[in-house]
C-alpha positions as CSV (number, residue, x, y, z in Angstrom):
1,M,-3.6,9.6,19.0
2,V,-1.1,6.9,19.3
3,I,0.6,7.1,15.9
4,E,1.2,10.6,16.1
5,E,2.9,10.4,19.4
6,L,5.1,7.3,18.2
7,A,5.9,9.1,15.1
8,D,6.9,12.4,17.0
9,E,9.0,10.0,19.5
10,A,10.8,8.5,16.6
11,E,11.5,11.6,14.8
12,R,12.7,13.1,18.4
13,Q,14.9,10.1,18.8
14,V,16.6,10.4,15.5
15,R,17.1,14.1,15.7
16,D,18.6,14.0,19.4
17,Q,20.8,11.2,18.1
18,V,19.3,8.9,20.9
19,W,18.5,6.4,17.8
20,I,21.3,6.0,15.3
21,L,19.7,4.2,12.3
22,G,22.3,1.8,10.7
23,A,22.2,1.0,6.8
24,A,19.7,-2.4,7.6
25,D,17.3,0.2,9.4
26,L,17.4,2.8,6.8
27,A,16.8,0.4,4.1
28,A,14.0,-1.0,6.0
29,A,12.4,2.3,6.7
30,T,12.8,3.5,3.1
31,K,11.1,0.6,1.7
32,A,8.5,0.7,4.3
33,A,7.8,4.3,3.7
34,D,7.4,3.7,-0.1
35,N,5.1,0.6,0.3
36,L,2.7,2.6,2.9
37,H,2.7,5.3,0.2
38,D,1.7,2.8,-2.4
39,A,-0.9,1.3,-0.1
40,I,-2.8,4.4,1.1
41,S,-3.1,7.2,-1.4
42,S,-4.3,10.9,-0.6
43,R,-7.4,11.5,1.4
44,L,-9.3,12.5,-1.7
45,V,-8.4,9.3,-3.4
46,Q,-9.2,7.1,-0.8
47,E,-12.8,8.7,-0.2
48,E,-13.6,7.8,-3.7
49,L,-13.1,4.0,-3.2
50,P,-15.5,1.6,-2.1
51,L,-15.2,0.7,1.5
52,V,-14.2,-2.9,0.8
53,Q,-11.3,-1.2,-1.2
54,R,-10.3,1.1,1.6
55,L,-10.2,-1.8,4.0
56,A,-7.9,-3.8,1.8
57,H,-5.5,-0.8,1.6
58,L,-5.6,-0.5,5.2
59,R,-5.0,-4.2,5.5
60,E,-2.1,-3.9,3.0
61,A,-0.5,-1.3,5.2
62,L,-0.7,-3.7,8.4
63,A,1.0,-6.3,6.1
64,V,4.0,-3.9,5.3
65,L,4.3,-3.2,8.7
66,A,4.4,-7.0,9.6
67,V,6.9,-8.0,7.2
68,T,9.2,-4.9,7.8
69,L,8.8,-5.8,11.4
70,A,10.0,-9.3,10.8
71,H,13.4,-8.2,9.4
72,V,14.4,-5.6,11.8
73,H,15.6,-5.4,15.5
74,G,16.0,-2.9,18.2
75,R,14.4,0.6,18.2
76,M,13.1,0.1,14.6
77,A,11.5,-3.2,15.7
78,W,9.9,-1.6,18.8
79,F,8.8,1.5,16.8
80,L,7.1,-0.6,14.1
81,G,5.7,-3.0,16.7
82,A,4.0,-0.5,18.4
83,A,2.6,1.1,15.4
84,T,1.3,-2.4,14.3
85,T,-0.4,-2.9,17.8
86,A,-2.0,0.7,17.5
87,L,-3.6,-0.2,14.0
88,T,-4.5,-3.7,15.0
89,P,-8.4,-2.7,15.4
90,I,-8.5,-2.7,11.6
91,L,-8.2,-6.6,11.6
92,N,-11.6,-6.5,13.2
93,W,-13.2,-4.6,10.6
94,R,-15.5,-5.7,7.8
95,A,-16.6,-3.8,4.9
96,L,-19.3,-6.2,3.9
97,P,-22.7,-6.9,5.5
98,P,-22.7,-10.4,6.9
99,D,-24.9,-12.8,4.5
100,D,-26.0,-15.4,6.6
101,G,-24.4,-16.3,9.9
102,P,-21.7,-14.8,12.2
103,T,-18.8,-12.6,11.2
104,F,-16.2,-14.0,13.8
105,G,-16.7,-10.6,15.8
106,A,-15.9,-8.3,12.6
107,V,-17.3,-5.2,13.0
108,Q,-18.2,-2.3,10.2
109,P,-16.2,0.8,10.9
110,T,-17.6,4.4,10.6
111,L,-16.3,6.5,7.8
112,Q,-14.5,8.5,10.6
113,Q,-12.7,5.5,11.7
114,Y,-11.6,4.8,8.0
115,E,-10.4,8.2,7.7
116,E,-8.5,8.3,11.0
117,A,-6.7,5.0,10.4
118,E,-5.7,6.3,6.9
119,D,-4.6,9.4,8.2
120,A,-2.6,7.5,10.8
121,V,-0.7,5.4,8.1
122,R,0.1,8.7,6.1
123,R,1.6,10.0,9.4
124,L,3.6,6.8,9.9
125,Q,4.6,6.7,6.3
126,K,5.8,10.5,6.7
127,A,7.7,9.6,9.9
128,L,9.7,6.8,8.4
129,A,10.5,9.0,5.3
130,A,11.5,11.9,7.9
131,I,13.9,9.6,9.7
132,T,15.6,8.2,6.8
133,T,16.5,11.8,5.9
134,A,17.5,13.2,9.4
């Protein structure tokens, strides 16, 4: 899983003091971790939501990453850029059936894909929280 590898690398770089987060990176990581936590709830809560709402939450998580990425540089930008890239398949998902006509290439993901994406966001949130306290 790409997010798992990215999170492990970020945590290792901070732990090994290869990546020393400045005040701006710490603030950005803290805010992003909080916003990702707000976007994606626990697995039990997410599973109770309608698919359209689950997809909206995943898109909100991507928006959090994009906004944060726009305000950082260096390793934080590289980390968030790679994480955003790993989650981009979400942008091609649709929760609703097509009415009449093309869907611009949007596809309906499986329940497993929803779960994996939500777990990836949770892992990313955990990594961001961890690097702010290292």
